[in-house]
N, C-alpha and C positions, 0 to 999 in steps of 0.2 A: 497433442495438447500444447497450447501456446499460452504462456503466462506472461502478460504484459504488466510492467510495474512503472507507473508514473509518479509524480511528486506532489505531496503537500496540499491535499484538499480534503475537506470533510464532506460527509453525505449531504448535510443540509445546504452546504455551499453550492453543490452541483445539482442535487435532485430534491431539495427541500420543498420545492413547489410542484413536483411532479404529481399528477393526479393518481390517487390510490396508494401512494407511498407514505410511509411513516415519516413525514417531514414537518417542517416548521417555517413560519413566516415572520416570527418574532422571537426574541430571546431575552432571558433575564440577565441582569448585571449583578455584581456582587453587593451593590447597595440596596437591592430589593426592587429596583425599577425594571421595567421591561421596555425594550425598544424594538422597532421593526427591523427586519433584515433588509437592508437596502439592496437595490439591484447591483449585482456584482459587475465589475469592469473587466474587460478583456485582458488588460495588462495591469496587474496589481503593482503599484509603484514601489513597494518595499516588502522585504521579507518579514513575516510575522514570526514571533517566537514559537517554536514547536519542539523543543527538546524535552527530555524526561521531566524536568521540573515544570515546564509549561503544560504538559499533559495533566500533571497532578493539580496544578493551579486551576486549570479549566474545569476539571471534574469537581474540585473543591469539596472533597469529602462526600460526594454523591449528589450535591445540589445542582450540578451542571450550570453554574452561574458565575464561574470565575474567569471566563474568557477575556473580560475587560482588564483582568489583573496581569495578563501576560506581558503586554507592552506598556503598562501604565508608568513604568520607570522613566520613560522619556519626558513625562510631565505634560505632554500634549493630549488633550481630551480626544482629539480625532484619532490618535494612534491607539488609544485604549479600546476604542470600539471598531477598529478597522476590520476585525474578523467577523463582524455581524453583517454578513452579506450573503446573497443567494442569486444564482442565475435563473433566468427564465428560458423557455424553449428558444426564443429568438437569439439568446446568447450562445447556445450550443445545440443547434438544431439536429446535428447528426448523432451526437450522443443520445439525445432524447429519442431520435428515430430508432436507434438500436434498442432502447428500452421498450418502445412501442411494439417491436417485432419479437424480441427475444426475452431475456430474463434480466430484471433489475433486482439486485439483492439490497434490501434496505436494513439488514441487520448484520452487515459484514464489518467487523471491527478490526482495527489494527492490532497486531500481536502484542504490542507494548506501548507505553506512553509516548514514545518517540526517542530519538529522531531517526534520520535516514540510515546511517550505517548499520546499527543493530537491527532495524526493521528489515533491511535487505539481507541480513544473515538469516532471519526467520524464513525468508522467501526461499532459501536454498537448504536450510538445515533444521527448521522447526525449533530453533533456539538461537541465542546470540552469544553463547559462551559467557553469559552474565553481563555482557557489555551494555552500558546504559547511555552511551554518548558517542558522538562523532570523534574522530581522532583529534588529539589536542593541538596539533599544528594545522591550522585551517589554511593551508597553502594552495588548495585546489589542484594539487599535482598528483593526487592518488598516492601511489607508492605502496603503502602497506608493507607487504613482505619485501619490497625493493628498497625500503627506507628504514634503516635501523633506529632512526630517531623518533619514529612515530609511535605514540602510545594512546590508549583510550581508557576511560574509566569503566570499571565494572564492579558488580557485587563480588566480594571475595568468596572463593569456593569454600565449601565445608561449613556453611551456616547451619546452625542447629534448627530444629523445628520451632523451638521457642523464639529464636532470633527472626526466622522468617515470618512467624505470626506477628511479632512486634513490628516488623517493617510493613506488613500489610495493614496493620492497624494505623500506623503513621501515615500511610498513603491515602487512607480513606477515613480521616477523623470526622466524627459526627458534627463537630463544631466548625468544620471548614479547615482547609489546608493552609498553613502559614510557614513563615521562614524557619521557625523553631523545629517544625516537623522535618523540613528539608535538611537542616543541619544535622539532626539526629540520624536521618537516613544515610547521609553521606559518610557517617562514621563507619558504615559497613562497606564502603567502597575502597578500591585500590586501583592502581594503574597497571595495565597489561600492555605488552608490546603488541602492536596491531598486526601480528603475524602469528598464527597458532593453528593447531589441528583440532578440528571437530568433524564428525561424520557429516557428510552432505548427501542430498538425494542423488546427485550424479554418481557417488560411490556405488549405491545400490543399482542404479541403472547400468553402470559398467559391468557389475558382477552378473547381471541378468541378461546381458547382451542387447540392451535396449538403447537405441541411438538417441543422442541428445546434443544440444549446443546451448551455450549461454552467450547471447548477443548483447554486448555492452561495450561502451568506451572504457578506456583504462584511466580515466581521470575522475576527479572529485570523489564523492563518497558513495556513489551508486553501484560500484562494481565490487560486491561482496566477495567474489571469487578471488580477488587479489589478496585477501587476507587469510586465505586457507592455504597453509604451507604446502601440503602434499599436492594440491592442485596447481599452485603457482609454479612449483619447481618439479613437477612431474609431467608425464605424457598427456594427462587430461587437459593441460593448458592449451593444447592445440585446438580444443573445442570451445575455447573462449574467444569469440570473434567480434568484430565491429558490427554495430547494429545495421549498417547498410548492407551487410552480407545476407541479411534475412530475405530481402526481396530477391536477391540474386539466387539464393537457394530455392525459393518458392518457384521462380520461373524456370529454373534448371531442373526441377523435379528432384531436388536433393535435400528436401526439408527433413530433419530428424523427427523421431516419434515424439520427443519432448523438447520444447524450446522455452527458454527464458528470453524475453525481449525487453531490454532497457533502452528507452528512446535516447537519441542524441540530445545533448543538453538544450539546444534551442527549442525542442519540441516536448519537453517533459512537464511543462505547465507549472513549474516551480515559481512561486511569487517572487517579484523583484527582478532586477537585471534586465528589464524590458521583455521578458518572455510572455508570449501570447498564447492564451487558451485556444483561440481560433486556429493558430498555426499548429498547435499540438493536436487538436482535433483533426485537422487535415492530414497530418502525418499518420495518425491512427487509421483514418479512413483508407488511406493508400494501402496500408498493410492488410486490412480486412478485405478490401476489394480484390487484392491480388490473390489472397487465399480462396475467396469465394469463386474466383474465375479459374482456379487451378484444379488439378485432379484430387487434391486433398480435402476439398470442402465436405464431402459426405462423411468423412471419418474424423472431423476436426472439432475441437472445442477451444474457444478463445476466452480467456478470463483476463479482464483488465481491472486493476485496482490502482489506488494511489497510496504511497508508502506510509504516510502519516497524515494527521489532521491539519497540519500546516498552520495552526493557530486560528483556524476558522471555527465559528460556532457550530455546535451540534447538540441536539437536545436529549439524545438517548443515553442513559447511563450504561457504560460498558460493564459486563460481568467482571468480577475480580477472580482470576484463575490462580494467580501466584504473585510473587513480588515484582514481576515484570509487567503485568497488565491483566486484562486487555486495555487497549487505549480507545479513544473515540472512533466513531464509525468512519470508514472510507467509502467513497462511491465504488460500486462494483457492478460490472456488466458481464454477463455470460452469454456468449454468442455461439450458436451451433445449430445444425439441423435437428439435433436431438433435444433441444431445450423444451421444457414443459410449456404447454399451451395455457394461456390465461384468458381473462375476460376482455382484455383490450381488443378493440375492433381489428387491429392488425395482428392479434395473436399473442401479444406480450404478456408476461407474467411477473408480478412482484412477489419475490420470495422473501419471507420473513424468518426463515431459519437462521440461527446464530452461527456465523462463520468467522474465521480469522485466517491469516495467511497460511497457517498450517493445514487448513481445510483443503487447499489446493494440492498440497503435497499428499494429504491423505487420499484424495481422489485419484491421484496418479498411482499411489501405492496400491489402492484397491483394484484399480484397472489392470495392473500388471502383476498382482499377487506378491507384492513386496512387503517386508516387515516395516513397522514404523521406526523412525529415527529416535524419537523422544516421547515423553509423556504427552507433549502437546499434540503431535499429529496422531498419537494413539487414541486420544480422547476427542479429537476434532471431528465435527460433522463433515463428511466427505462430499459436500455439495449435494446432499441427498434430495433437496427440494428443487434443484435447478433442472434436472433431466427427467425425461420419461422414455426409457428405453423399450417400453412395451408398445409404444406407438410407432407408426411409420415416420421416418424422418421427413421434415419439410425441406425439400430441396430448392425451393424458390430462392433466388439470390437477391439480396438487398444491396445492389450496387449504388452507392451514394455519390453525388457530385461533390467535388471539392469546393469549398467556399472561396469566393473571390474578394471578400472584404477583410482579409487578414492583413496585418501590417507587414508580414513577411511569410515565406513558406507556402 
């Protein structure tokens, strides 16, 4: 099992125009007007708002028309509608080719309203310890347990059922989400040191003797393992390795049974800072090609998601599970010889089951007979619509060429 987590894109931004998917080519604004989703650019010039508040603004009480409110504070009309964009096949031919052959999930939601750090905690723990934001010192130096000055906002523990219901009502007000709602919600927040202990899936894998690795850089907000005290300062830290080690392990025949793979920063497709979707797509194709050409392909499933909606428009209302989310949809591809066959001429299938990041953990837990970590993975659909283990695996390899039109990579 290989769980790849990229950065900051919504489903409609990447696959809203994909045939047969639940997509959109236009979107409503908060003033009641509707505008087309313009063709997305390879290098998004600036980062869009995508924090917890931005997710609530975008959903706007269930109207899904608040995406223009996220960046409106700059006063530039072009900034307000910068998230209303969508790629075509020409803009990401290889991602769409994987959708043609394997499974495209069009109801895969982010686990919470955003942003990166707590979403990456759900990826390993099916919870964020109540954390609702990135670390408060945005120095891009990572640190977490290595930096005693780093703190993050979270919902204070011990909330009553009545308080949680009040928060959920504030998050989805029928008349739309506004500043007063946010102010009241933040009254339930506190700060926590960005180093703590919660159970993570690697704990269960260790106990069961199942091999695993977490491939990620030790910088910025994408390495959630750095915030887990018993991992960072214990023997499991040896299994947290650089992402470049993944290809080394594949080619050496040393790939573990479960892998988390967080791309190097130039290839994570995060908007802003000159990062190219084309280069990120090439990086992903390199990893998949290597797995397909290895001894592991017959017994492998690759799931790739993007950690939050990134401020980009999406038209599907997320289910409200609890005070954390769910958040807007993420693109999600599931690649394996065992994926369900669909009506696409190349065999691809569009899966409309409702998933979130905890669904991937639930799939791993079911596969290995492990107990769930939290209520989230206990109730999550374990990717039930994506696979057909009663059919013979399709062993044909889809070895894709790298694009030569990227600005780098």
